[in-house]
C-alpha positions as a printed Julia matrix, in Angstrom:
297×3 Matrix{Float64}:
 46.95  -220.69   -92.45
 46.21  -216.98   -92.21
 43.23  -215.97   -94.29
 43.89  -213.06   -96.66
 41.35  -210.34   -97.44
 39.56  -211.01  -100.73
 37.57  -208.98  -103.22
 34.84  -210.59  -105.33
 33.9   -208.79  -108.56
 30.5   -209.42  -110.17
 29.72  -207.66  -113.47
 26.01  -207.47  -114.24
 23.8   -206.31  -117.06
 20.0   -206.38  -117.12
 19.6   -209.44  -114.85
 18.48  -208.12  -111.46
 16.8   -211.34  -110.3
 19.84  -213.42  -111.2
 22.01  -210.92  -109.36
 19.82  -211.26  -106.28
 20.46  -215.03  -106.21
 24.18  -214.46  -106.7
 24.32  -212.03  -103.78
 22.45  -214.49  -101.58
 25.18  -217.03  -102.28
 27.97  -214.54  -101.62
 26.38  -213.54   -98.32
 26.39  -217.22   -97.28
 30.09  -217.91   -97.95
 31.89  -219.64   -95.1
 34.66  -217.07   -95.0
 35.13  -214.41   -92.31
 32.73  -211.62   -93.11
 35.31  -208.93   -92.38
 37.79  -210.48   -94.8
 35.88  -210.29   -98.07
 34.02  -207.68  -100.03
 31.7   -207.98  -103.02
 31.93  -205.36  -105.76
 28.97  -205.38  -108.15
 29.49  -203.43  -111.37
 26.3   -202.41  -113.18
 27.35  -202.18  -116.82
 24.82  -199.55  -117.85
 21.63  -201.52  -117.28
 18.31  -199.7   -117.41
 16.88  -200.84  -114.06
 18.53  -199.32  -110.97
 20.16  -202.03  -108.84
 20.15  -200.18  -105.54
 16.95  -201.95  -104.42
 18.55  -205.32  -105.22
 21.8   -204.57  -103.41
 20.5   -202.7   -100.36
 19.03  -205.7    -98.43
 22.42  -207.42   -98.5
 24.46  -204.6    -96.99
 23.81  -205.87   -93.45
 25.09  -209.33   -94.37
 27.89  -208.48   -96.74
 30.49  -205.79   -97.37
 29.02  -204.66  -100.65
 29.86  -201.88  -103.09
 27.74  -201.08  -106.13
 29.5   -199.4   -109.04
 27.61  -198.02  -112.05
 29.26  -197.39  -115.39
 28.16  -196.6   -118.92
 27.66  -199.75  -120.97
 31.14  -200.92  -121.96
 31.06  -204.72  -121.71
 32.09  -207.31  -119.12
 35.86  -206.84  -119.43
 35.57  -203.13  -118.67
 33.14  -203.88  -115.84
 35.54  -206.34  -114.24
 38.35  -203.81  -114.51
 36.16  -201.18  -112.86
 35.46  -203.55  -109.99
 39.1   -204.59  -109.65
 40.12  -200.93  -109.43
 38.16  -200.73  -106.17
 39.42  -204.0   -104.74
 40.87  -203.82  -101.24
 41.77  -207.5   -100.93
 44.92  -209.42  -101.76
 43.06  -212.03  -103.82
 40.69  -211.0   -106.58
 37.88  -213.46  -107.35
 35.5   -213.2   -110.3
 32.07  -214.66  -110.86
 28.98  -213.68  -112.88
 25.53  -212.46  -111.96
 23.86  -215.71  -113.09
 26.17  -217.8   -110.91
 25.77  -219.07  -107.36
 29.07  -219.89  -105.66
 28.81  -222.69  -103.13
 29.52  -221.83   -99.48
 33.1   -223.15   -99.51
 33.95  -221.61  -102.91
 36.07  -218.7   -101.72
 37.77  -220.75   -99.01
 38.81  -223.38  -101.57
 40.23  -220.73  -103.89
 42.16  -219.18  -101.02
 43.56  -222.53   -99.91
 44.82  -223.34  -103.41
 46.23  -219.83  -103.79
 48.09  -220.14  -100.49
 49.54  -223.49  -101.56
 50.75  -222.02  -104.85
 51.52  -218.33  -104.21
 51.33  -215.99  -107.15
 49.3   -218.35  -109.32
 45.84  -217.82  -110.75
 43.23  -220.37  -109.69
 40.26  -221.62  -111.67
 37.38  -223.52  -110.12
 34.71  -225.84  -111.44
 31.44  -224.52  -112.87
 28.36  -226.74  -113.13
 25.16  -226.18  -115.07
 22.12  -226.38  -112.78
 19.54  -226.22  -115.58
 19.84  -229.88  -116.47
 16.51  -229.91  -118.32
 17.61  -227.16  -120.7
 19.59  -228.68  -123.62
 21.02  -225.3   -124.66
 22.33  -224.5   -121.2
 23.71  -228.03  -120.9
 25.4   -227.8   -124.31
 26.96  -224.43  -123.46
 28.49  -225.9   -120.3
 29.64  -229.02  -122.15
 31.65  -226.85  -124.56
 33.41  -225.31  -121.56
 33.97  -228.67  -119.87
 35.59  -230.17  -122.95
 37.61  -226.98  -123.38
 38.91  -227.39  -119.83
 40.07  -230.91  -120.63
 41.77  -229.62  -123.78
 43.48  -226.67  -122.12
 44.15  -227.88  -118.6
 45.62  -231.36  -118.95
 48.85  -232.56  -117.41
 50.31  -231.85  -113.99
 51.19  -228.2   -114.5
 49.87  -227.16  -117.9
 46.9   -224.87  -117.19
 46.0   -222.38  -119.91
 42.39  -221.21  -119.63
 39.62  -220.67  -117.1
 36.33  -218.85  -117.54
 35.8   -215.63  -115.64
 32.72  -216.87  -113.81
 35.06  -218.88  -111.56
 38.54  -217.43  -111.45
 40.78  -215.93  -108.77
 44.12  -214.15  -109.18
 46.38  -212.15  -106.88
 45.51  -208.47  -107.1
 49.15  -207.55  -107.6
 49.49  -209.86  -110.59
 46.22  -208.65  -112.1
 47.27  -205.02  -111.92
 50.78  -205.7   -113.19
 49.26  -207.42  -116.22
 46.94  -204.47  -116.88
 43.71  -206.34  -116.18
 41.34  -207.38  -118.94
 41.53  -205.95  -122.42
 38.32  -203.9   -122.44
 38.18  -203.9   -126.24
 37.0   -207.53  -126.0
 33.27  -208.05  -125.47
 33.6   -211.84  -125.53
 36.7   -214.08  -125.3
 38.2   -211.64  -122.79
 38.84  -214.63  -120.51
 40.87  -216.41  -123.19
 42.85  -213.25  -123.85
 43.5   -212.61  -120.16
 44.61  -216.17  -119.42
 46.86  -216.19  -122.48
 48.55  -212.98  -121.38
 48.82  -214.27  -117.79
 50.57  -217.47  -118.84
 52.56  -215.69  -121.55
 54.01  -213.32  -118.95
 55.48  -216.26  -117.06
 52.75  -216.59  -114.42
 51.02  -219.88  -113.78
 47.51  -221.15  -113.19
 46.13  -224.12  -111.3
 42.77  -225.9   -111.09
 40.76  -226.35  -107.91
 37.69  -228.46  -108.79
 36.34  -228.21  -105.23
 35.8   -224.46  -105.72
 32.39  -224.84  -107.31
 29.99  -222.36  -108.85
 26.46  -223.21  -109.98
 25.61  -221.62  -113.31
 21.99  -220.87  -114.21
 22.1   -219.32  -117.68
 18.62  -220.0   -119.04
 18.94  -220.19  -122.84
 16.44  -220.85  -125.6
 17.31  -221.64  -129.22
 17.55  -218.01  -130.34
 19.48  -216.93  -127.26
 21.9   -219.84  -127.6
 22.6   -218.97  -131.23
 22.99  -215.27  -130.42
 25.42  -215.92  -127.54
 27.63  -218.21  -129.57
 27.6   -215.95  -132.61
 29.01  -213.31  -130.27
 31.58  -215.78  -128.98
 32.59  -216.53  -132.56
 33.24  -212.84  -133.09
 35.33  -212.73  -129.94
 37.21  -215.86  -131.06
 38.27  -214.13  -134.27
 39.62  -211.16  -132.35
 41.44  -213.49  -129.96
 43.04  -215.39  -132.87
 44.07  -212.1   -134.48
 45.66  -210.79  -131.29
 47.51  -214.05  -130.74
 48.97  -213.88  -134.24
 50.13  -210.35  -133.56
 51.91  -211.59  -130.42
 53.62  -214.36  -132.35
 51.56  -217.07  -130.65
 49.09  -218.26  -133.29
 46.26  -220.44  -132.0
 46.57  -224.06  -133.03
 43.56  -225.86  -134.43
 43.16  -228.89  -132.16
 40.96  -231.58  -133.74
 40.92  -233.51  -130.47
 38.68  -230.81  -129.01
 36.0   -231.42  -131.64
 36.41  -235.18  -131.37
 35.96  -234.99  -127.62
 33.01  -232.65  -127.93
 31.27  -234.95  -130.44
 31.89  -237.96  -128.2
 30.49  -236.25  -125.11
 27.62  -234.75  -127.11
 26.61  -238.17  -128.4
 26.83  -239.66  -124.91
 24.67  -236.91  -123.4
 22.21  -236.56  -126.3
 23.3   -233.01  -127.1
 24.53  -233.38  -130.67
 21.78  -231.13  -132.11
 22.51  -228.06  -129.95
 26.25  -228.68  -130.4
 25.79  -228.56  -134.16
 24.02  -225.22  -133.72
 26.92  -224.09  -131.49
 29.38  -224.91  -134.26
 27.34  -223.12  -136.92
 26.79  -220.02  -134.75
 30.41  -219.66  -133.65
 31.69  -220.23  -137.18
 29.25  -217.64  -138.53
 30.36  -215.12  -135.89
 34.01  -215.81  -136.63
 33.5   -215.29  -140.37
 31.33  -212.22  -139.84
 34.03  -210.59  -137.76
 36.78  -211.59  -140.19
 34.93  -210.0   -143.12
 34.32  -206.79  -141.19
 37.91  -206.7   -139.98
 39.3   -207.09  -143.48
 37.04  -204.53  -145.14
 38.5   -201.17  -146.1
 35.17  -199.53  -145.36
 33.44  -199.74  -141.98
 30.46  -202.08  -141.93
 27.11  -200.92  -140.61
 26.12  -203.23  -137.8
 23.87  -203.35  -134.84
 25.58  -202.42  -131.56
 27.35  -205.35  -129.95
 25.18  -206.82  -127.22
 26.82  -208.2   -124.1
 25.65  -211.78  -123.61
 27.75  -213.08  -120.7
 28.43  -216.75  -120.21
């Protein structure tokens, strides 16, 4: 199998040490060095990232892009605009792809040309109940959305690869989303007649260190994004179904893993964010709010 050139896009915001670990992992990928590039997009962080990126330039084809703060969707689009590869892979600054990650994505993409490919993400902060609960929500969501032989509907953008041509034809991410942009993108991808497949051997280690306040803040933001996603789906004539089996599965796994308390907080925070956004969206007068803070998964 010929190995195609690939471009890896990493949006980052105010996490230079996490980014350093991510770049270490990308530099250690077992893929020909001349066939992949890493594009880091600094989404308007305060600390300059040149000193973080510079030591890796001898080990990795690396480009650093700086933009005004516009959110992760806009950052990914900015990186994709500079992509030179045929396959576009996305991960996050707090993620560490395993050495065979890119190769596994490429192999699955070659076996199913034109499809998007999602990999498996694992939480490496096992002692942190908030980080574990956040990953559990995603894991149960994968079961809900990606069951059956060919029915694949959603993958998170910390472990996703798509053909560059398909990405650009679709128009990339909707940069008006600050969260839930992955759900929106995957919905548009599948809705346009393209397909997605799952490659669990393409693994990324996720180290999002959350405390109680950070966990609540992140999922409040996700609730806001969920409202916008539901609204856009209704406008497209594809309203989102409420699937009780997701909550049943989440409660079952939460009980088994001892994570019911943080999962209850997850439910309260996301519901509050959803309602907050719905009230603001339906108001005839603009609401005064704090600026939306990017809290990537």
